[in-house]
C-alpha positions as CSV (number, residue, x, y, z in Angstrom):
1,M,69.1,61.6,17.3
2,R,69.7,63.7,14.2
3,I,65.9,64.1,13.7
4,L,65.5,65.3,17.3
5,S,68.4,67.7,16.9
6,A,66.9,69.1,13.7
7,F,63.5,69.5,15.4
8,S,65.1,71.2,18.4
9,Q,67.0,73.6,16.2
10,R,63.8,74.4,14.3
11,L,61.9,75.0,17.5
12,W,64.5,77.6,18.6
13,Q,64.2,79.3,15.1
14,I,60.4,79.5,15.4
15,A,60.6,80.9,19.0
16,F,63.2,83.5,18.0
17,A,61.0,84.5,15.0
18,A,58.0,85.0,17.2
19,V,59.9,87.3,19.5
20,C,61.3,89.4,16.6
21,L,58.0,89.7,14.9
22,L,56.1,90.8,18.0
23,G,58.9,93.2,19.0
24,G,59.2,94.6,15.5
25,A,55.5,95.1,15.0
26,M,56.0,98.6,16.4
27,P,59.4,99.7,17.1
28,A,58.5,95.5,33.8
29,H,57.0,97.8,35.4
30,A,53.4,99.0,36.1
31,L,52.6,99.7,32.4
32,P,49.5,101.8,31.6
33,S,48.9,99.5,28.6
34,Y,48.0,96.7,31.0
35,A,45.7,99.1,33.0
36,R,43.9,100.2,29.9
37,Q,43.5,96.6,28.8
38,T,42.1,95.3,32.1
39,G,40.2,98.4,33.2
40,E,41.9,98.1,36.6
41,P,44.2,100.6,38.3
42,C,47.9,99.8,38.8
43,T,47.1,99.1,42.5
44,S,45.3,95.9,41.5
45,C,48.5,94.2,40.3
46,H,51.4,96.2,41.9
47,V,52.4,96.9,45.5
48,G,52.5,100.6,45.9
49,A,50.7,101.3,42.6
50,F,53.9,100.9,40.6
51,G,56.0,98.0,39.3
52,P,57.5,95.6,39.3
53,Q,56.5,94.2,42.7
54,L,53.4,92.1,42.1
55,T,50.4,91.4,44.2
56,P,48.7,87.9,43.9
57,H,46.4,89.4,41.3
58,G,49.4,90.7,39.4
59,R,51.1,87.3,39.5
60,A,47.9,85.7,38.1
61,F,47.8,88.2,35.3
62,K,51.4,87.4,34.3
63,I,50.9,83.6,34.6
64,G,47.7,84.0,32.6
65,G,49.7,85.3,29.7
66,Y,49.2,89.1,30.0
67,S,46.0,88.5,28.0
68,D,43.2,89.1,30.5
69,S,41.0,92.0,29.4
70,K,37.7,93.8,30.3
71,D,36.2,93.1,26.9
72,D,37.1,91.9,23.4
73,A,37.8,95.4,22.0
74,F,41.3,95.8,20.6
75,R,43.6,98.2,22.4
76,A,47.1,98.9,21.1
77,P,49.5,97.1,23.6
78,L,51.9,100.1,23.7
79,S,53.5,101.9,26.5
80,G,56.6,104.0,27.2
81,M,58.9,104.7,30.1
82,L,61.5,107.2,31.2
83,V,63.9,106.7,34.1
84,A,66.1,109.7,35.1
85,N,68.4,109.9,38.1
86,W,71.1,111.8,39.9
87,T,73.9,109.7,41.4
88,H,76.5,110.7,44.1
89,T,79.1,108.3,45.5
90,K,80.9,109.1,48.8
91,K,84.2,109.4,46.9
92,D,84.9,110.3,43.3
93,Q,85.7,107.4,41.1
94,A,89.2,107.1,39.6
95,E,87.7,107.3,36.1
96,A,84.3,108.1,34.7
97,L,82.3,105.1,33.6
98,S,81.3,106.7,30.3
99,G,83.0,109.2,28.0
100,H,80.5,112.0,28.7
101,D,79.8,111.6,32.4
102,G,82.0,112.8,35.3
103,T,83.6,110.9,38.1
104,N,80.7,111.9,40.5
105,N,77.4,113.7,40.8
106,N,76.0,112.6,37.5
107,V,72.6,113.3,36.1
108,A,71.4,110.8,33.5
109,L,68.5,109.7,31.4
110,Q,69.2,106.1,32.2
111,E,66.4,104.5,30.3
112,A,63.9,105.7,27.6
113,S,61.9,102.6,26.6
114,V,59.0,101.6,24.4
115,F,57.0,98.5,25.1
116,V,54.8,96.1,23.2
117,A,53.0,95.0,26.3
118,G,49.6,93.4,26.6
119,K,47.2,91.2,24.7
120,I,48.2,90.4,21.2
121,A,45.5,87.8,20.5
122,P,43.2,85.5,22.6
123,H,45.5,83.6,25.1
124,L,48.6,85.4,23.7
125,G,50.3,88.3,25.4
126,S,53.7,90.0,25.7
127,F,56.1,92.2,27.6
128,I,58.7,93.4,25.1
129,Q,61.0,96.3,25.7
130,T,63.4,98.3,23.6
131,T,65.5,100.9,25.4
132,Y,67.7,103.9,24.7
133,S,70.4,104.6,27.2
134,E,71.8,108.2,27.4
135,I,74.7,106.8,29.3
136,D,75.7,104.4,26.5
137,R,74.3,106.7,23.8
138,A,72.8,103.6,22.2
139,T,69.5,101.7,21.7
140,A,69.1,98.0,22.3
141,F,66.5,95.3,22.4
142,D,65.8,94.8,26.1
143,H,63.6,92.4,28.0
144,A,61.3,90.1,26.0
145,D,58.7,87.8,27.5
146,V,56.0,86.4,25.2
147,R,53.6,83.7,26.4
148,Y,50.6,81.7,25.2
149,T,48.3,80.1,27.8
150,R,45.2,78.0,28.1
151,T,43.1,77.2,31.2
152,L,41.9,73.6,31.6
153,Q,40.2,71.5,34.4
154,A,42.1,68.8,36.2
155,A,40.6,67.0,39.2
156,G,37.9,69.7,39.3
157,K,40.6,72.4,39.7
158,D,41.9,75.1,37.4
159,L,45.1,74.2,35.5
160,I,46.8,76.9,33.6
161,L,49.3,75.6,30.9
162,G,51.6,78.0,29.3
163,L,54.3,78.3,26.6
164,D,56.9,81.1,27.2
165,V,59.6,82.6,25.0
166,N,62.0,85.0,26.7
167,N,65.6,86.4,26.5
168,N,66.7,86.5,30.1
169,P,66.5,83.7,32.7
170,T,64.1,84.9,35.5
171,V,62.4,87.7,33.4
172,Q,59.5,85.3,33.1
173,D,59.4,84.5,36.8
174,P,56.1,85.6,38.5
175,F,57.8,86.3,41.8
176,N,59.9,89.2,43.0
177,T,62.6,87.3,44.8
178,V,65.3,86.2,42.3
179,G,66.9,87.9,39.3
180,A,65.3,90.3,36.9
181,W,62.5,91.6,39.1
182,S,64.1,91.5,42.6
183,F,64.9,94.6,44.7
184,P,66.3,97.1,44.0
185,Y,63.9,97.7,41.2
186,T,65.9,100.6,39.8
187,A,69.6,101.3,40.4
188,S,72.2,103.7,39.0
189,D,74.4,102.5,36.1
190,L,77.1,105.1,37.1
191,T,78.6,103.4,40.1
192,P,81.4,100.8,40.4
193,G,80.2,97.3,40.1
194,H,81.3,94.5,42.4
195,L,83.2,91.6,40.8
196,T,80.7,88.8,40.5
197,G,77.2,87.4,41.2
198,A,75.2,84.3,40.6
199,F,75.2,83.3,36.9
200,L,71.5,82.7,37.1
201,T,70.8,86.3,38.0
202,G,72.3,88.1,35.0
203,G,75.0,86.1,33.4
204,L,73.0,85.5,30.2
205,E,70.8,88.6,30.2
206,H,69.5,89.5,26.7
207,Q,72.1,87.3,25.0
208,V,70.0,84.1,24.8
209,L,66.7,82.9,23.7
210,G,64.7,80.6,26.0
211,T,61.6,78.5,25.6
212,S,59.8,77.0,28.5
213,V,56.5,75.3,29.4
214,Y,54.8,75.9,32.7
215,A,51.8,74.8,34.7
216,Y,49.9,76.5,37.5
217,F,47.5,74.2,39.4
218,D,44.7,75.2,41.8
219,D,46.2,78.6,42.3
220,H,48.8,76.9,44.5
221,F,51.4,74.9,42.6
222,Y,53.7,76.4,40.0
223,A,56.1,74.4,37.8
224,E,58.3,75.5,34.9
225,L,60.9,73.7,32.7
226,G,62.8,75.2,29.9
227,G,66.1,75.8,28.2
228,Y,68.3,78.6,26.7
229,R,70.5,78.8,23.7
230,S,72.9,81.6,22.7
231,L,71.9,84.1,20.0
232,K,74.5,84.4,17.2
233,A,77.0,87.2,17.5
234,G,75.6,88.9,14.4
235,T,72.1,88.8,15.8
236,L,73.3,90.4,19.0
237,K,75.0,93.2,17.0
238,T,71.8,93.8,15.1
239,L,69.8,94.1,18.3
240,G,72.4,96.4,19.9
241,I,73.4,94.0,22.6
242,E,77.0,93.5,23.7
243,D,78.3,89.9,23.2
244,E,79.7,89.5,26.7
245,A,78.7,86.1,28.0
246,G,80.2,84.0,25.2
247,R,78.5,81.0,23.6
248,L,76.5,78.4,25.4
249,S,77.5,74.8,24.8
250,G,74.2,73.4,23.6
251,T,71.1,74.1,25.7
252,A,71.2,75.4,29.2
253,P,68.3,73.9,31.2
254,Y,66.2,76.1,33.6
255,W,63.6,75.0,36.1
256,R,61.3,76.4,38.7
257,L,59.0,75.1,41.4
258,A,56.9,77.1,43.8
259,Y,54.0,76.9,46.2
260,T,51.7,79.9,46.7
261,R,48.8,80.5,49.1
262,D,46.5,83.5,49.0
263,W,44.1,84.4,51.9
264,N,43.0,87.7,50.3
265,R,44.4,89.8,53.2
266,Q,47.8,88.0,53.0
267,S,49.8,85.7,50.8
268,V,52.9,83.6,50.9
269,S,55.1,81.8,48.4
270,L,57.9,79.2,48.8
271,G,60.1,78.0,45.9
272,V,63.2,76.5,44.4
273,I,64.9,77.5,41.2
274,G,67.9,76.2,39.2
275,M,69.9,76.4,36.1
276,N,73.0,74.7,34.5
277,A,75.1,76.4,31.9
278,S,78.3,75.7,30.1
279,I,79.9,78.7,28.4
280,H,82.6,79.0,25.7
281,P,84.0,82.5,26.7
282,G,84.8,84.6,23.6
283,R,82.8,82.0,21.6
284,E,86.0,79.9,21.3
285,N,85.9,76.2,20.8
286,G,87.4,73.9,23.4
287,P,87.0,73.9,27.2
288,T,84.0,75.6,28.9
289,N,83.3,77.3,32.1
290,H,80.3,75.5,33.8
291,Y,77.9,77.0,36.3
292,H,75.4,75.0,38.3
293,D,73.0,77.2,40.2
294,I,70.3,76.2,42.7
295,G,68.3,78.6,44.9
296,I,65.5,78.8,47.4
297,D,63.2,81.7,47.9
298,A,60.2,82.9,49.9
299,S,57.9,85.9,50.0
300,Y,55.1,87.2,52.2
301,Q,52.6,90.0,51.7
302,Y,50.1,91.5,54.1
303,L,47.5,93.4,52.0
304,G,45.0,94.1,54.7
305,D,42.6,96.8,53.6
306,R,45.2,98.1,51.1
307,K,45.9,101.2,53.2
308,N,49.0,99.6,54.7
309,V,50.8,96.9,52.7
310,F,53.8,95.0,53.9
311,S,56.0,92.7,51.8
312,V,59.0,90.5,52.5
313,N,61.2,88.8,49.8
314,I,64.1,86.4,50.6
315,A,66.4,84.4,48.2
316,Q,69.5,82.3,48.7
317,I,71.5,80.9,45.7
318,W,74.3,78.4,45.8
319,E,76.6,78.1,42.7
320,R,79.2,75.5,41.8
321,Q,81.7,76.5,39.1
322,T,83.9,74.3,37.0
323,L,86.2,76.7,35.3
324,D,88.0,74.5,32.8
325,Y,88.4,77.3,30.2
326,A,89.8,79.7,32.8
327,V,92.4,77.1,33.7
328,F,93.2,76.5,30.1
329,A,93.6,80.2,29.5
330,E,95.8,80.5,32.6
331,E,93.3,82.9,34.2
332,T,93.2,80.7,37.3
333,D,94.7,77.5,38.7
334,K,91.5,76.7,40.6
335,A,89.0,74.8,38.4
336,H,86.4,74.2,41.1
337,Q,85.0,77.2,42.9
338,K,81.9,78.1,44.8
339,L,79.7,81.2,45.2
340,R,76.8,82.1,47.5
341,Q,74.4,85.0,47.0
342,F,71.8,86.2,49.5
343,N,69.2,88.9,49.1
344,A,66.3,90.0,51.4
345,D,64.1,93.1,51.5
346,V,61.1,94.3,53.4
347,S,58.8,97.1,52.3
348,W,55.8,99.1,53.7
349,Y,53.4,101.2,51.5
350,H,50.7,103.5,52.8
351,N,47.7,104.3,50.7
352,N,49.6,102.9,47.7
353,S,51.4,106.2,47.6
354,Y,54.2,106.4,50.2
355,G,56.7,103.6,50.5
356,L,59.8,102.6,52.5
357,T,62.0,99.6,51.6
358,A,65.1,98.2,53.3
359,G,67.2,95.5,51.7
360,I,70.4,93.6,52.4
361,F,72.7,91.7,50.0
362,R,75.7,89.5,50.3
363,V,77.9,87.7,47.8
364,S,80.7,85.4,48.9
365,G,82.9,83.1,46.9
366,T,86.2,81.3,46.5
367,R,89.3,83.4,47.0
368,D,91.3,83.5,43.8
369,E,94.2,85.9,43.5
370,M,94.8,85.0,39.8
371,L,91.1,85.6,38.8
372,F,90.4,88.6,41.0
373,T,93.3,91.1,40.8
374,P,93.9,94.7,42.0
375,E,92.5,97.4,39.9
376,P,91.4,101.0,40.7
377,D,87.7,101.1,41.8
378,A,86.7,97.7,40.4
379,G,89.4,95.2,41.4
380,S,90.3,93.2,44.5
381,R,93.5,93.5,46.6
382,T,92.7,90.3,48.4
383,G,91.6,88.1,45.5
384,S,88.2,87.7,47.1
385,P,84.8,88.7,45.5
386,N,83.0,89.0,48.8
387,T,80.7,92.0,48.9
388,S,77.9,92.9,51.3
389,G,75.8,95.9,52.2
390,Y,72.3,97.4,52.5
391,I,69.8,99.5,50.5
392,L,67.3,102.0,51.9
393,Q,64.7,103.5,49.7
394,A,61.8,106.0,50.2
395,D,59.5,106.8,47.3
396,W,56.2,108.5,46.4
397,T,53.8,107.4,43.8
398,P,51.2,110.1,43.2
399,F,49.4,108.4,40.3
400,G,48.4,104.8,39.6
401,K,45.1,104.8,41.6
402,E,41.7,104.5,40.1
403,S,40.9,108.3,40.6
404,S,44.5,109.5,39.8
405,W,45.1,112.2,37.2
406,A,45.6,110.8,33.7
407,A,44.6,107.2,34.8
408,P,45.0,104.8,33.1
409,W,47.4,106.7,30.8
410,A,50.3,107.6,33.0
411,N,52.0,106.6,36.3
412,L,54.9,108.2,38.2
413,R,57.3,107.3,41.0
414,L,59.7,109.7,42.6
415,G,62.3,108.4,45.1
416,V,65.5,108.5,47.0
417,Q,67.8,105.5,47.4
418,Y,70.9,105.0,49.5
419,T,73.2,102.0,49.1
420,G,75.8,101.3,51.8
421,Y,78.7,98.8,51.7
422,S,80.2,97.0,54.6
423,K,82.6,95.0,52.3
424,F,83.4,95.4,48.6
425,N,85.4,93.0,46.5
426,G,86.9,91.2,49.5
427,A,87.7,94.0,52.0
428,K,86.4,96.8,54.1
429,T,89.4,99.1,53.6
430,D,91.7,99.5,50.5
431,Y,89.8,96.8,48.7
432,D,91.2,97.6,45.2
433,G,94.8,98.0,46.2
434,S,94.6,101.7,45.3
435,G,93.4,103.0,48.6
436,R,89.6,102.9,48.0
437,N,87.4,101.7,50.9
438,A,84.1,99.8,50.6
439,S,82.3,102.8,52.1
440,D,83.7,105.1,49.4
441,N,81.2,103.4,47.0
442,N,78.2,104.3,49.3
443,T,75.7,105.8,46.8
444,L,72.9,108.3,47.1
445,M,70.5,108.3,44.2
446,L,67.5,110.5,43.4
447,F,65.2,109.1,40.7
448,S,62.2,109.8,38.6
449,W,60.4,106.9,37.0
450,L,57.6,107.7,34.6
451,S,55.5,105.2,32.6
452,F,52.8,106.2,30.1
């Protein structure tokens, strides 16, 4: 057992070193570095000519390790991105969410990112992001997904085998249904956040290192199995990442199964996904909070002649919580709790330029007046985390096509997004105990999203 433990620890060290070396070689999204590498326009891989929503061809490129290229010539796998927005909430917030922004009507350079994204060597590719936030006035290591793949033959069919290293559960997922790449693909960081969500979809973001193996057989069957371990507090500080989640107890297993079918003009996917994680909050020894997540998801795309493209994405996650640490710390007297999260969206794009998307979301969980307490803007008067609403988005992508200006060196999306709440943190009216209604958080956002 000690030999296996030592081998496991060494494997995590090697995986972490690989991510750091690739990310540090030069200080998710439709990145022009991928378009230059493949010689294909962004429309080949992305719905609406802009990321991160993938077409079947885009999923194949990701599963294949980001390493497909038009020839053997070396092209620097580098790209950049700028995301700027203006945010208005129906009612001013009680306090600004940062020291230099106001309580409403904020203009922000939300993200300025550089990427090492593309083919590093034969069969080896990456999506590695480092981001500066004007809101936080800080730079941090962002998403990282590095993969090595080989294509074999099994029963006369193609079998892709891959090894993946990443720092956020679901960032490696090739579907746009759950977690990192689900709708909304961009959102403002300057609005009140609701109390909770499924642990799988953000609870460990950027604070862990995961290694998984996956297989994709006959362009139909996808299977992945892996695990995550916490990065050390000192490492997170060096990478500019807040140590929020705490420390995982051992390895948190992650798994994914999916079936896909592509008929050229349309495609579908059906899947299940799951994760188990035990956390030591504050990195303290002793009891843990345990989260067991399992979800189902589905997607449909109608590609037709590419003039009109329709997409549907649906996901439902169930979570069982055993909050032994929270009971020990007298944060709650309910050790066993449940949470459910549902998301769905439908989009239409015309000529890969003009898009409309509508989405709905719902989070519901155990009422707990000890754990969820009143607080201006962000608290709960009722002790319930239940939140629900809708998102409407219209956008224009003038570039990204084969004949576009600056192709394949630049891409741009301009959009307007409206988020409406029917319930926020457990109530429709006076949800925080300070007189704020759910609809007071209704948000209008204008955004500009440039990649180059």
